[in-house]
Each structure stands twice: as C-alpha cells, then as structure tokens.
C-alpha positions, -999 to 999 in steps of 0.1 A, spaced: 235 -72 -180 213 -98 -197 185 -75 -209 151 -92 -211 128 -62 -210 124 -54 -248 86 -49 -244 94 -19 -223 120 -4 -247 148 -15 -271 183 -1 -276 187 21 -306 202 3 -336 235 15 -349 220 28 -382 192 47 -363 217 63 -340 240 73 -369 210 88 -387 200 107 -356 235 122 -352 239 130 -389 206 149 -391 212 166 -357 246 179 -369 238 189 -405 200 194 -409 192 212 -377 167 237 -392 131 240 -380 111 220 -406 85 248 -406 110 275 -415 111 289 -450 149 291 -454 170 264 -470 179 246 -437 142 245 -429 134 231 -463 160 204 -459 146 194 -426 111 194 -440 123 171 -469 136 145 -444 105 147 -423 83 140 -453 105 111 -465 102 96 -430 64 102 -430 63 82 -463 83 53 -447 59 51 -417 29 52 -440 42 24 -462 50 3 -432 14 8 -420 -1 5 -455 -19 38 -449 -22 71 -466 8 94 -459 -15 123 -454 -28 107 -422 5 103 -405 11 127 -376 43 126 -356 40 126 -318 64 126 -288 55 91 -277 30 62 -280 13 75 -248 7 110 -264 -4 93 -296 -30 72 -279 -44 101 -260 -44 124 -291 -60 97 -313 -88 86 -290 -98 121 -279 -97 133 -315 -120 105 -328 -144 110 -299 -147 147 -306 -150 141 -343 -179 116 -340 -214 128 -343 -230 95 -332 -230 100 -294 -210 96 -262 -204 59 -257 -169 44 -260 -160 6 -260 -126 -5 -249 -111 -33 -227 -99 -35 -191 -64 -44 -202 -55 -14 -223 -23 6 -218 -24 32 -191 -25 60 -217 -57 46 -232 -73 46 -197 -61 81 -192 -79 92 -224 -110 73 -214 -110 89 -179 -108 123 -196 -138 115 -218 -157 102 -189 -153 135 -171 -167 151 -203 -199 131 -200 -190 100 -221 -201 65 -210 -172 40 -211 -177 2 -215 -145 -18 -206 -147 -54 -217 -129 -81 -197 -104 -105 -213 -114 -141 -215 -92 -169 -200 -75 -172 -234 -63 -136 -230 -85 -122 -258 -116 -101 -261 -148 -119 -267 -160 -105 -300 -196 -115 -292 -195 -95 -260 -182 -65 -279 -209 -67 -305 -235 -69 -277 -221 -38 -261 -226 -16 -291 -254 10 -287 -270 35 -310 -247 62 -295 -214 42 -296 -189 66 -311 -155 49 -308 -140 14 -302 -104 14 -290 -87 -20 -286 -49 -27 -285 -34 -50 -311 -10 -68 -287 -11 -67 -250 22 -55 -235 20 -77 -204 12 -111 -218 16 -107 -256 -20 -117 -264 -30 -107 -300 -65 -92 -300 -89 -99 -329 -87 -63 -341 -93 -72 -377 -127 -87 -369 -135 -59 -345 -126 -33 -372 -151 -49 -396 -178 -48 -369 -170 -11 -363 -172 -3 -400 -205 -21 -403 -219 0 -375 -204 33 -386 -183 35 -355 -148 50 -354 -121 24 -346 -87 31 -330 -60 4 -325 -30 8 -302 -2 -8 -324 27 2 -302 37 -35 -294 27 -49 -328 42 -23 -352 66 -40 -377 58 -74 -361 22 -79 -373 3 -64 -402 -31 -48 -398 -50 -48 -431 -85 -39 -420 -98 -3 -423 -93 16 -391 -98 53 -384 -68 58 -362 -38 38 -349 -7 45 -327 29 34 -331 62 42 -313 98 43 -323 116 29 -293 100 -5 -294 118 -13 -327 152 2 -323 144 38 -327 147 67 -303 126 73 -272 104 104 -273 92 98 -309 60 81 -322 33 86 -347 -4 82 -352 -25 76 -382 -58 94 -384 -79 89 -415 -73 121 -435 -109 120 -448 -122 128 -413 -128 163 -401 -110 161 -367 -112 192 -345 -79 202 -329 -76 195 -292 -58 227 -287 -71 253 -313 -44 276 -327 -14 253 -330 1 251 -364 23 221 -367 11 187 -380 -20 200 -396 -30 218 -364 -34 185 -345 -2 188 -325 19 218 -316 56 221 -312 87 221 -334 92 186 -349 122 166 -337 136 159 -372 166 138 -360 143 115 -340 118 113 -368 145 103 -393 160 78 -369 125 64 -364 121 58 -402 156 43 -403 147 18 -376 115 9 -395 134 2 -427 159 -21 -411 136 -39 -386 129 -76 -391 108 -96 -367 122 -132 -366 91 -150 -354 107 -185 -355 136 -172 -333 112 -159 -307 90 -190 -308 120 -212 -302 131 -190 -272 96 -190 -258 94 -228 -261 128 -232 -244 117 -209 -215 84 -228 -211 102 -261 -209 128 -249 -185 108 -228 -160 108 -242 -124 77 -261 -114 64 -232 -93 63 -210 -124 35 -208 -150 38 -192 -184 6 -173 -194 -6 -186 -228 -30 -168 -250 -53 -179 -279 -32 -159 -303 3 -150 -291 32 -127 -299 59 -151 -288 86 -125 -276 64 -114 -247 62 -139 -219 40 -133 -188 49 -156 -159 34 -162 -125 56 -177 -97 37 -192 -68 43 -178 -33 67 -152 -47 59 -116 -56 69 -105 -90 88 -75 -76 109 -99 -55 117 -120 -86 127 -88 -105 151 -77 -77 167 -111 -73 172 -115 -110 186 -79 -111 212 -90 -85 224 -117 -109 226 -93 -138 193 -101 -155 168 -73 -163 131 -82 -165 99 -63 -155 67 -68 -135 46 -55 -165 42 -23 -184 68 3 -173 39 28 -173 23 9 -145 54 2 -125 43 23 -95 8 8 -94 -1 -14 -64 -31 -30 -82 -13 -58 -100 -13 -61 -138 -44 -51 -157 -43 -81 -181 -40 -108 -155 -68 -93 -134 -90 -89 -164 -85 -126 -173 -100 -135 -139 -69 -141 -119 -69 -132 -82 -50 -103 -69 -25 -126 -53 -16 -141 -87 -14 -106 -102 12 -97 -76 31 -128 -85 34 -118 -121 65 -108 -139 74 -104 -176 103 -116 -197 105 -102 -232 130 -111 -259 149 -91 -284 170 -99 -315 201 -106 -294 184 -128 -268 200 -163 -268 193 -197 -252 223 -192 -231 207 -161 -216 176 -181 -207 196 -209 -192 209 -182 -167 173 -172 -161 164 -208 -153 192 -210 -129 182 -178 -111 145 -187 -109 154 -222 -96 175 -206 -69 145 -184 -59 122 -214 -58 146 -235 -37 150 -206 -12 113 -202 -9 108 -239 -2 135 -238 25 117 -211 45 
C-alpha cells in the first residue's frame, strides 16, 4: 500500500524496533524495583527521560512518561487547572484534538468556564481575540502547536508570552510538532507522543514545570512522582528515545511534495492553506464528493489516506478545523487528509493524482 496517513501514525524505525526488542529481552525488570534488574531498567528510563528533555529544551525533572498523547493532554490540562489558584476559566480553541476537548468537558462539569476560540480563515488563532478573552479568573490557556487536520501552525510562542504576562498557566499540545518545530517560549506544560516520529504506539510524555505544586489526579499512586500510576513500559520508553535521537524532519522534501500535490490536484479539489504551515499535512476538499468516499476509493487502489484525525473517525460532525475556519458542514464532509512521511515520493503522488482524477471523472458522468 502507498501509505499517506503519517499524521495518524508512523511505522517504527528499525533502530527503535531493535531497541524495543533488546530492552524487552534483557532489561525486563520493573524500574521501581530495588534489585539489579530493576536498577538497570531505571537507568535506561532516566537516560530516555534526558533525551526527551533535551529534544524539548526543558528540565529533565519535568518529564513524565504517559501511555499516549491523549492521556498526556488530559493529565497535563487537568493538572494545571487544579494547580492554579487564579480561578475557573480556561481558554482554548474549537479545533483542538479530541483529548483536549475531553479534558475541557471534564473541567466544565467541575464548574469551570471554557472559552473556545474559532480559527480564522488563515487557519490560525487570532491573538487579539485570545487576549480579549482573558479574564481575572483565567487559569489556563491550552492551544495546539500544529493542527493535525490541516497542518496549521498556531502562534503559540506569542500566546505563551501573553500567558506569562498575565500569570496564566500555558499548555501546548506538541504531538504533531515534536521534533519538527522548536518551541522556545516558557510554557508550564506540553504533550508529545512517540508514534508520530517512528517510535512505538502506547507511549508518550508530558512536561510539567517542576517548580509547580501539582496535585495528583489520583492520590496514592507512586510512579512518575505520583502524577501517573502503573509500571513504566521501559522497552517503549527506550524505543521512544531512540526514535527521537534519529528523527530528522526534511522540510524541503515535504514542501516540494506539497507543491507537487497542489499543482496536480484535479480542478474539483482544493488544498487548504494556512498562514503558517507544516507542509507534510495536507487538508483537501473535493467538491460534490464526501471525504469518506474518496478514502474508500483510494483504498481500493492501494492508497491509504484519512478523513482527519483518527480519534475523530467515528464523528459525524465533520472536521473541527474546517468548521472552525467557517466552512459549511457540506465542505467539512468533503474533507480528506493526505500526510507525508520520509519515504513518500513524487511517484506515489502521481498515483494519487490518477486516482483522484478518476473519481472526479466518474462524478461528472453521473
């Protein structure tokens, strides 16, 4: 199959897979155990923690390993909200990942007020609107770095400075941007995931500023400084760090692929462009054709794409990003996503062009 769904997940790299197998075979001790096998496992966990911290340019003491980006977002947002003494108002966007909305819904049931900002037509948050939404009791701002549906890069650096000026906690979902874009501004928490960059599924990490006094969501657990319970998956954590060390984002490669796709899409297709764009994520709308139909027809020809975030695959409300940008529901249903990886070639996109052209011609005949 021609795989063009890298924004959903990536195959494990050979080095990451080898590291996973080696650690699983030889260093299988519980990292919390006091015997030698436990100590060996703990050594590898801490080395991996340092690798993640260096990649994020953050303090190693703030890195907490999680089971996924979804768990990480929920844990980070709820932790910051409960740690804040300012009040019960949260600012986010309408286009965040489903896990962020899950955390916000939980906080809303706990009495928090949630402000969800729309995306502008350029795919980005209006920083002026965000600033205007800040209240005396605003406790947390949570904004994604890169949107997983259209690849829009949000102005999180500027937003982080606004949050710091107003003494508001800031969380950034960096799952799509990790190892692709840097984030230099001070933030109180952020989320990353292994399987977007060639690491294993079921492994992620969050950074929470170690200077904060964060209450545990589940009092009594002992792992990861009491913020997350359960025995650490040492093989997955080491494989995660291995993937980070070898990952290289070839932006020029992805920009050239995006340009080729843009120039070769059928006339009925429109590529969604953002003010600031991560080029490997391409959101497309095909007139008169539902995105799910495009997905199925391309799958028949051996091409794998998606209709948006895999976490929203069973939603009947269209994509959050497109709707937030002001597109009608009809356009949202016509949306599909093509996302590139390191092995994606122009030849692969030529086959996509052929398949999409066939769909377009079939539609015009009916």
